[in-house]
C-alpha positions as CSV (number, residue, x, y, z in Angstrom):
1,M,16.3,25.0,-42.5
2,K,20.0,24.0,-42.4
3,R,21.0,27.5,-43.3
4,L,18.8,29.0,-40.5
5,I,20.4,26.7,-38.0
6,L,23.9,27.5,-39.2
7,L,23.1,31.2,-39.1
8,L,21.8,31.0,-35.5
9,T,24.8,29.0,-34.5
10,L,27.2,31.6,-35.9
11,L,25.3,34.4,-34.2
12,C,25.5,32.6,-30.9
13,V,29.2,32.0,-31.3
14,C,29.9,35.6,-32.2
15,G,27.8,36.8,-29.3
16,V,29.8,34.7,-26.9
17,A,33.1,35.9,-28.4
18,E,32.2,39.5,-27.8
19,A,31.0,38.9,-24.3
20,Q,34.0,37.0,-23.0
21,V,37.1,38.3,-21.2
22,Q,39.7,39.3,-23.8
23,F,43.1,38.1,-22.6
24,A,46.0,40.0,-24.2
25,S,49.3,38.4,-25.0
26,G,52.8,39.6,-24.7
27,S,55.3,40.5,-22.0
28,T,54.3,41.7,-18.6
29,D,56.0,45.0,-19.4
30,K,54.0,45.5,-22.6
31,L,50.8,44.7,-20.7
32,R,51.7,47.1,-18.0
33,K,52.2,49.9,-20.5
34,T,48.8,49.1,-22.0
35,A,47.2,49.3,-18.6
36,I,48.8,52.6,-17.9
37,Q,47.6,54.0,-21.3
38,E,44.1,52.8,-20.6
39,G,44.0,53.7,-16.9
40,K,43.3,50.1,-15.8
41,L,44.7,47.5,-13.5
42,L,46.5,44.4,-14.6
43,F,44.8,41.0,-14.1
44,I,47.0,37.9,-14.6
45,D,45.5,34.4,-14.8
46,L,48.1,31.7,-14.0
47,Y,46.9,28.4,-15.3
48,A,48.0,25.0,-16.8
49,P,46.5,23.3,-19.8
50,W,45.8,20.1,-17.7
51,C,44.1,22.0,-14.9
52,G,40.3,21.1,-14.7
53,P,39.3,24.1,-12.6
54,C,41.3,26.4,-15.0
55,R,39.3,25.1,-17.9
56,M,36.0,25.4,-16.0
57,M,36.8,29.1,-15.3
58,D,37.4,29.7,-19.0
59,Q,34.2,27.9,-20.1
60,Q,31.8,28.9,-17.4
61,V,33.0,32.2,-15.9
62,F,35.3,34.1,-18.3
63,S,32.8,33.5,-21.1
64,Q,30.0,35.4,-19.4
65,K,29.0,38.8,-20.7
66,E,28.8,40.4,-17.3
67,V,32.3,39.2,-16.5
68,G,33.6,40.3,-19.9
69,D,32.1,43.7,-19.5
70,F,33.5,44.1,-16.0
71,F,37.0,43.2,-17.2
72,A,36.8,45.5,-20.2
73,Q,36.0,48.4,-17.8
74,H,38.7,47.7,-15.1
75,F,41.5,45.5,-16.4
76,V,44.1,44.6,-19.0
77,A,43.9,40.8,-18.6
78,A,46.6,38.2,-19.5
79,K,47.0,34.5,-19.2
80,Y,50.3,32.8,-18.5
81,N,50.8,29.0,-18.5
82,V,52.8,28.0,-15.3
83,E,54.7,25.5,-17.4
84,Q,56.2,28.3,-19.5
85,P,58.9,30.8,-18.3
86,T,56.8,33.9,-17.5
87,G,54.0,31.9,-15.8
88,N,56.5,29.8,-13.9
89,Q,58.3,32.9,-12.6
90,L,55.1,34.6,-11.6
91,M,54.0,31.4,-9.8
92,R,57.3,31.2,-7.9
93,E,57.1,34.9,-6.9
94,H,53.4,35.1,-6.0
95,G,52.0,31.5,-5.8
96,R,51.7,28.9,-3.2
97,G,51.3,26.0,-5.6
98,A,47.6,26.1,-6.3
99,I,46.1,27.0,-9.7
100,P,44.2,28.7,-11.0
101,L,45.8,31.8,-9.4
102,Y,44.7,35.3,-10.3
103,L,47.0,38.2,-9.6
104,I,45.9,41.8,-9.6
105,F,48.6,44.5,-10.0
106,S,48.6,48.3,-10.1
107,T,50.3,49.9,-13.0
108,D,53.3,50.5,-10.7
109,G,53.7,46.7,-10.4
110,E,52.4,46.5,-6.9
111,L,50.5,43.3,-6.1
112,L,47.0,44.5,-5.0
113,G,45.4,41.1,-4.5
114,R,45.4,37.4,-5.2
115,I,42.5,35.1,-5.8
116,E,43.2,31.4,-5.5
117,G,41.1,28.6,-7.1
118,S,38.0,28.5,-9.2
119,S,34.7,30.1,-8.2
120,S,31.4,31.3,-9.5
121,A,31.2,34.5,-11.6
122,E,29.5,36.3,-8.8
123,K,32.2,35.4,-6.2
124,L,35.0,36.3,-8.6
125,L,33.4,39.7,-9.4
126,A,32.8,40.3,-5.7
127,D,36.4,39.5,-4.9
128,L,37.7,41.8,-7.7
129,R,35.4,44.7,-6.5
130,R,36.8,44.3,-3.0
131,I,40.4,44.5,-4.3
132,I,39.6,47.5,-6.5
133,E,37.9,49.3,-3.6
134,A,40.8,48.6,-1.3
135,S,43.3,49.9,-3.8
136,K,41.3,53.1,-4.2
137,K,41.4,53.6,-0.4
138,E,45.2,53.1,-0.4
139,R,45.7,55.8,-3.1
140,R,43.8,58.4,-1.2
């Protein structure tokens, strides 16, 4: 019985790991090159380890299969801690002091949209769809 419970637990953990948003690491230049190669936009999550809403988004939103699938289709995603140099610089350039802050960039480095604060998965996806559609209209 213990083996069955362990097996089921491992299967659940593996399923969640596959479904969640995969955040890449590295410099913004490296991520931009990856986005160009994959034909995707760049999504940046600015967070802090002490931020409750940031942790909630990780646990309740970015862990959902629907969100993970959407991100895999449209974005190269990265997380930067605002207490570290890259995150701090991005926050100074594009933030107004509130985290979490989500920035969506084109592969040209143009800021296409910003989403401030935590939200439900449905609202986040709706906001991202709106930003994607607006960027498509601008390119026409």
